[in-house]
N, C-alpha and C positions, 0 to 999 in steps of 0.2 A: 366713279371717286375711289373706289377699291376694286382691288385686282379681282378675278373670278376664282372663285373655290374651286380646288383642284380634289380630284378622287383620291382615298386612300390606297396604297399600295396592296394589289392583289395578294392573299395569302400564298405560302411557299407551295409547292407543287413538285411531284416527283419524289425522288427519293431524299430532297432533304426535307420532306414532310415530318413534321416534331411526331415522336412518339406519344403525346398526349391528346392525338384525335386518336379517335374511336374507329377511321377506318382501316388503322392499322392492323388493329388485333382487334379479330370478333369478339362481341361479348359475351359469348360462353367461354372463353378462352382469358377471359379477366375478371377478377375477383379480391375481393377486401377481406382477411383472414383475422383472426385473433393474435394481439402481442401475442410472442412466446414468453412462457413465463421464467423465471431467473431457474440455473442449474446448477446444480450443488458442485463445486470443482473437486475432483480426485484427491488433489494435493496439492500445498500450497506452501511456497519456498521462504522458511523464517519466516513466519508474518511481523516479530518484534519491529515497534516503532523504536525512535530517539525519543521516550518520554517516559518517564518513572509511572507514570499514570497510564500507561498502556499496557501495563503486563501486571499478572502476580503469581505469586506462589502456590501452588496446589498440589494434592496428592491422591493417590488410588491405591487398589489394594496390589498393584504391582510396583509402585515405588513413586519416588519425587516427580511431580509434573508442572509445568507451568503454563499461564494461561497468556494468551495474547490477541489482539484485533488487527484483523485484515478486512479493510473495507469495510463490510456490511455483517461481516463473520465474526465469531470468537470461536477460536481454538484451543486444544487442547493437546500441548507438545511431550511426550514421556521423555524421561532423562536418557534413560537408558537405551533405547530402541531408536527413538528419534523419531516416532513416527506421531502424525498429528490425527485428531478426531475433531469434527464439527459439531460444538457445543449449542451453537443456536447460529440460525443463518444459511444461505446468505439473507440479510435484511433488504429490503427495498431501498433503504436510507444508510447512509455511513455509520459508523459506531464513533462515538470521540471520546468516552472515557473508559476506564475500568476500575472496580474497588470488589475486593474479597473482603467477605467479611472476618473478622479472629477467630471464628468457630470452623470455617471452610467450608460450611454449607450450603452459603449462599453465594452469588456472584451478580453483582448490579453493574450493567451499562448502560450508558446513555447513546441515545439515538438522535442523532440529528434532524433539522427539520427541515423540508424540500416540498416543491412542488402544492405549498398551501397548508402542507400538513405540519401541526406541531410538533414540535420534540416531545421526547418521553425517556423516562427510567424504568429499564425492565429490570425483573430481579429472577435470575436462572436458580433453579434449585437441584444440588448435586443428589439428592437422595432421591429424589422423584423421577427420574430418567432423564436429568437435564431439561424439565419442562419448565415452562414461563410460570412464575408463582404470583407475581405484581405486576403491576403497571401505575407509573406515576406520572400522571400528565404534568410536562413542564410550560407549555404554551405556544403559541408561532412567533416568530423571529427571534426565537433564543437558542443558544448554544450551553451545553455544560459543559466547562470547564474541567472541573477537580470534582472529586466524591470521596465520603469518609463515611465509616460506620463509629458507632461510638454504643456505649451504654449498653455491653455483653450482645451487640446486636441487635438492640432494642430499637435505635434509631439509626437514621441514613440522611446524610446531609450532601447537599450539592452546589457550587459557587455555580451560577446560572449568569451569562451574561447576554443582555439585549443586542441585538445584530442593528448595527447601522451603515449608512451612507458612506458615514467618514473614515478617513484613514485611520484614526487611533480606537484603541479600543472603547467598546461602552458601556454602560454603567452594568455593576455586578451585584447582585443578591446573595444573600445566604439562606437558602430554603432547607426547613429541616420537616421528614415524614416518620411517620412511626411504623414498625414492622414488628408483626407480618399484616397489621392493619390497613397499611397503605395511605394513613390519613394524613393531611399536610397541615401539620403543627403550628408553624411559623414561619414568618420570611421577613428579612429587612434587607435596607441596602449596605454592603460593603466596601465599597468604594469602586476603584478601577485597578486590574493587572495584579489582581489576587496571585500570589506566587505557589502559595502552599495552604492546603488545607490538611488538620489533622483533628481525628479526633477521640476521646477518652476511653480507655477501654471498659472502664468500669461505670465512670460517672458520665451524667447529660451534659457533656460540655466538648465546645469545638473550638480548635485557635486557628484563627487565619494570620497569614504575614504577606504583606506588599509593600510598596512604597512608602504606606504612610505609617506603617508599624506592624507592631503586633498587637492583636485583640483575641480575649477570651470571650468566648460566646455559652451564655446556659439559659435553660429553659426555665421562662417561670408564666406565672398565670396573670391575668391583668392586674388581679387585685392582689397580689403577692407577690416577694421578691424573686424566691425559688423555691422547686420542689426536688424531691430525690426521683432519679432512674425510674423506681418501681412505680412511685407516684406517677410519673408523667405517663408511664407504658397501662395502668390502669384507669387513668383518666380518659387515655387516648381510647382505649378499649370501649368504654361506656361512652364515648364521644356523641352527639347530638345535636338538635337544631338548637336548643337552649342548654347547651352543656358552655361552661366558660371556656374562652380562648385562650392560648396561650398565643407567649411573646417570647422573641430574642433580647436578653440582656446582654449588651458589649461594655466590658470593660481595657482601656487600653494598658497596656503594659510598657511603662517608664523604661526606655533603654539606656544603656550606658555602658561604655565601654573603656577598661584602664589603657592609659596610654603606653604604657611598656608592658603587657598583657605577657606571660611567659608561657612555660609549658604547665604551671600550675593554675591553680585557681586565683582568681583576681577579684577583688571584689568592685562595686562601680567608685567609679573617681569623676569621670568626664560624662556629662549628659549628652546623647546624641538623638533626642528624640528629632524634634522636626529639624534640626541645626544639623542632623547627619549627613555625611557627605554619599551624594548619589552614587558613588562608586563601592561605598561599603553598604547597599541597601541588603536587607533581609531576602534570603533565598529558600530555606527550608525549614520544615519545624515538624515536630512529633511531639507525640505524648507518652508520660511514663505511667511510674504507679504513685500512689499517695500524692497525687496533685500536687505534680511534677510536669513541666515542660522545658523541651529542648528546641533554642533557635540557632540558627547558621547564618553567619553572613556571607556576603559575596568574596571578601577578601580572606575567608576562612578563619574568624572568630566562631568560636561555639558556646553558646551561652546556657545555664541551667537558670531556669525558674520557679520558684517556690510560690504556689497560691496557698495564702492562708483564707483569702474570703474576697468576696467580690468588692467590700468596701476597704480593705487594707489595703495598701500597695505592696506590690510584689517584688522581691527582691532579685535580682539579677546577677550571675557571677559568670567570668568569661574565660574562656583562653583561647590563644592564640595556636592551631592546628600547622599553620607553619604552608598550607596548601589551600586552593580554594576549595569550599565544601558544597557539592550539588544535591545532594539527598540524605537523610536520617532515617533511621529505624530504630526500634525499641522493641525490647524482649525481655522476659520476666528471666528464660532459659534460654539456651541456643548451643545445636549441634551436640546435644547429649551432655554439657553442662549447666549447672545451676551456681547463681549469682552468690555472692559471698555477704550482701545485704538485700535489703526491700526494694531497693531502686532498680536493679536486673542490670541487664547489657544494652548499650547506645552504639551503634551501627553507623559510621559515617563513610559515605563514597565521596572520597577525594579526588583531588585531578591526577592525573597521571597515570591511572589505573588505580590506585591506592584503596584497598579497605581496612580500615580499621575497628576493631571492637573495644570499645572503651568500657571502665567501672564508671556506671550511670552516677554513682556517689562522690567520688574523688576526680571525676574526669581522667583518670589516668588510664594510656594504652595498656591493653592486654594483651592483643593479640593483632599481628597484620598480614592481612592475607592479600594474595597476587595472584594474576593469573598471566596468561600468555599475551594480553592483550596489553599495550602501552597507553591506549585511548584514557580519556577522564571517565571516571565512573560514575555514572549519571542517575543510578534507578537500584534499588533494594529492596527485597519481598523476601520476607519468612514464610516458610511453608507451614501450615497450619499443626500440623504433630510437632514444631519447634526442632526438627532434627536436621535441618540444612539451611542455607541461605543463598538464595540467587541474587547475581548482580548483574547489572546492564550498563556496557560499555556506550562511548559516543561513537565507534566505528560498528555499531549494530551488531556486537560479540556476545556472547554471555557466558557464565561462569558458573559452577555451583560447588557450594562449600558443604561437606558432610563432617569435619572435623575440626578443632580449634588447636593452633600449636603457635609458639611466640613467632614463626616465620612460617606460614604454612601457605602452600600452593594449593589451586584449585584441582578438588578432584574431577571435575569434568569441564572439557570447554566446550564454547559452540564459537567456531571463529567465523569472523566477518567474511562476507562475499559483497560481491559489486552488487551495484544498487543503479538505480536509473536506468531500467529495461527501455528500451524503445522499441525492440522488436522482438519476435518469438514466433515462431515455425515449428510446426512437428515434423522428423524424418519420414519420408514414406518407406513402408514395411518391402522388404523384396522377398521372394518365393521361399529363400533359404534361411531368411530369419524368425528367430522363435517370435511365435504368437506374444508373450509376455514381454517382448522388450519394447519395448517404446524409448524414443531417445526425442528430445525437445533442445534446437539450438535459440540462443536468446543473444542479443546484442545491444551492448550500452555503448554510450559515445565513441570508446576506445578498446572496448574489448570484446570478444565474443565468448561464449559459454557453451558448452556441450554436457546437458544431463541426461539422466539416466533414471526411469520412472519404474519405480518397484515397490510393493508391500506399501504403497500408501503413501511416498516420500520421493522426494528427490533428492538425488545425490549426483554431485559435479564430479564429473569424470573428465573433462578437460577443458583447459581454456586458451587463448592467444595471448601474445603479450600485446603492450600498449603501441598502439599503432604509432608509425613515426610520423614527422611533423610533415613530410611530403603526402601524405594518402590523406590527411584529414579526417574529421569525425565521419562515423559509420551512418549514412543513412538511407539505406537499403539493404534487402536481407530476401535469399531465396535458396530453397534446400532440395536437394535432388537425392538416389539412393547412397551414391558414394562421393557427392560432392557439395559444398555449401558456397554461393559465393555471396558478396557485401558490395556493397556500392559506399561511394564516399564522397565527400562534399568536393573534392578537386576532381572531380569528376573522372579516378578512376575504378577498375572494378577488379576484384582481387578474387581469385579461387583457391578454396581451401579443401584437400583430400582428407575423408575419415578413415583413418589408416585402422587395418583389422584389431591393432592394440587399444584405440579408443581415442588417441591423439588426432588434433587437428595439424595437419602438415601443408604449408603454404606451398603454392604451385610457381609455373611461372607467369611472368606478366603477362595481360591481355595486350594482342598487335597494336590496339586502340584505345583510345581513352574519349571521355566527354570533353567539353569547356566548358560544364556547368555541373552543379551538383545533379548526383545521380538519383532519379526520385522511385525508382521501382525497377525490380528485376524479375525473371520469371524463365524457369525451364522449361522445355518439351519433356514430353515423355518418351522414358527409355527404361530397356528392362537390363535387367544386370547379365554381364557376360555377353552382351549384344554387341555384333562388329559395326553395328551403324553408330555413326557419330551423335552426342549430345548437343541438342541446339540450345543456345539460351539469349535471351533479349534484355536489354536494359533501355530505361529513356530516361530524359534529363533536362533538366530546367534549360539547355540550349536548343530544345524544342527539334530534339532528332531523336531517333530511334535506330540501335544496331541490334544485327543479329552474328553471334558467335556459331561457330562448330566447334566444337572439341570430341578429340580422339583421344580412345584409351590405349595404353599398349597394357596386356596382360603379363603378370610376372609371377609369381609363385601362385599355386591354386588358393581361388577364392582372394585374390589379392590383385587389385588395378590402381594404375596411377595415371594423371593425365600427363600426357605426352606434348601435345601440340592444341594452340587455339588460333582457330584462322577467323577472320571477318567475313562473311558472307555477304552483307546488304547493310546499306545505310540509308535512310529516306532522306530525301528533303528538308531543310528548317519547314516547320510547321508555323503557322500564324501563332500560334496558342502555344504555352509551356506544355509539354506534354505529363501526364500524372501517374499514369496506371498503365500496364501492358500485361499481354497474355499470348502464349503461344498454343497452336494446335496442329500437328503434323498429323497430316493425309496420308493413308498406308500408300506406299508406292506402286503405281500402276506398271503392270509387267510388262517389259521391253519399251517401256517408255524412256529409259533413260534418266528421269528426274524425279525427285519427289515433290509434292504441293504442301508447303505450309501458309497457313493462314497467320497472319500476324493481328491482333487487337491491339490498339491503343486508344487512349481516350484523353482528352483535356477536359476541364470544368463542364463544355458545353456542348462537345462532339465527340460521337465514339467512330472512328476509325478502322475500317477491316480492310488489311490488303492480302492479294493472293500473290505468294511469290512462288516461283519456280526453282527448287536448287540444283542448279547445273555445275559439274567441276567445270572450271573452278569458281564460279560465281554465282548468281542470281539474276534472275529476270521476274519484274513486278506485272503480273498480268492486267489487273483490275482492282480498284478500290470502292469502298461504298461507306459513304458518310451519311450518320445519322444524328440528328439536333437531339438534347436531353427535353426532358419534358418540360412542359412551360413552367416559369418558376420555380426550376430545381437545377440541379448539375448533377453529373455523372460523380460518382464516389469510389466506384470499386470495380473489376472486372476479373472474370479470371474462366478458366478454361476445364472442360470435363474429356478427358482424352477417352475414356472407356468409352461415353455416349456421343462422341463428337459434337459436344453443343457447348455455347459460351453462356455464362452468366452474367449479367451486369446489373449493377443498384444505384440507385438516383437518391439524392438527400431528402426526396418526401415519402420515404420507406417503400419505395417500389423498387422490384426485384423481377427482370425481365430474363426469358430462356430465349436464345437464339440459334438456328440452327448453325451451321459452319459456313454458312454463306451468306450472315448477318440478318436472315428474315425471322421477326419476332414469332414466337410460337404460341408463346403462354407469359400470362403477368399478374403478380400478386402483389397487394398492398398491404403490408403489416400497421394492424390498426384504425384503417380505414381512415376517413377524412376528419374526422374529428379529433385524433390524436393529435397534439402539440409535442411533435417530436421530430426529430430527423436525425438519420443516417449521416456518419463520418469516415468508414471505411477503415483501414482496406477490407478486401474482401478475398477469403481463400476457401479452399476447397479441402474439406478434412479428410486426412488419411486413415 
């Protein structure tokens, strides 16, 4: 009735045996090791982000500085030397926002939640060696979007958003802590998509703006309407289990805008509360002195709000700035100048890179500040000593203003640099180069950059022009002592010579190109001044690999230039796309008339090692060895060690194998053991 049951196929034997089987590697050569810890970087490249809440002004004994977030680290960059010092981190989780206290002694940073760990707010003290002086837990699946200090650095508030699986933003809460007690005083919902959060300099109050309008929040007891800042701090210090709890009392500000608002102050005439047009929503806010608040709309209207009490409606007067307003800041004094009235100065970051300083009482423009950037000014921060102003622009450039004039140019500019870096490799050090001279090559989709590392900072030495349309995006990068190779999505491989002047000089085109995107490039070992050619291999999505020979012509002393590139070998199309490649040149045998090169390529499932005989004018393939990836894993990287004549390969299951030049496994290391749920993604590089 039923067909006879067949036996399952026999396991793979011979050279195709998977490396996951313990017959391949002796047990004493296979071991599990602990996962390596985080390593603090030596330098970071301009880590400022396009957000006014991710940088803040600071100062030290040497002069003005600014703070910025770079991944899980907090960095301080000096204005005069551009030296960067790590003040916090690197932390295991990324930092989301930053807020500096008005006194400049404390920096609050928010840490995101990940891997089941709840998010938290950390307070770093400047006077105590930049140590963490306080931790305030936020909760799981929550992320801090905005933070602000208030009440003379006695209160810290944060807008906390609940993470959801939906595309839209989650529900947000306003949470207030006391400092330095780190006690959570109160929390309440504040809607969704809160655009800005501001704290009163001396009062226990906060201001939030968003699509639903503007709200003023004050601290109150459960049985009282409001308390003074000193009473709030005194009650928080003596808080116990039977102490009264606090709550946040919110009062909406009735918004109205004059229909024909001009340069001067105009009173309310047309209410735009719930009927406010969506294209003119509130975008920024800041708090001033004497219970005043300032609001900004998307279309460039600037409003002054005076608060009499929570019960009495507030009066808002508006002015049309003529440009979009992105950020606001307030100070009683600025750049060594004192305000003529008690309301101080109001600083506005406008479109097209304009920063204006206004009289906070009359809303008249006093000074107009400009920099070399014409991008929108999106962030402002005043130094704690009130002697300088930092401005952040949409192109990630920055400007520092130390004086005020009717039309004042920036005293210091930090120009914008290319972003979206996708590849980075360090240049090998030659025997004649200085030990302290280190260079790094980075590649964005359309440009390459040459950086010099020195004195704890990265300086741009040279960059290539935008690639023409015939090349496509840069998809692969490889470095040698004198050459840089880049592969493109069109299948072309370009060579760039690193001249003695520090420039990147393009070389003659390669004799052949791939029919698909170039996935990886790898140079062979080569010494400066050697008469032997330099070998380069490339692999592509067209499932082929090519080996090129590059001959150098020596010119002036210590100057070389690439003269000719020749195609030596091209593999037959592989069944699967090739992703990684590495070259290992075996020293030539005397009187043999040829060199032996071992070409290692890998797909997601297979590692293929080919032995080639390089003869003039071509090459011959001797033999090939194929190895499968471990079960339930894939190959993610391969590199060659020319000094030890070894190959190193990496798998997605955190397994790293050491192979000899014939492809025989010698040692296996697995980071984190079998209990760690994490994967390696590659690529793999050998440090220089």
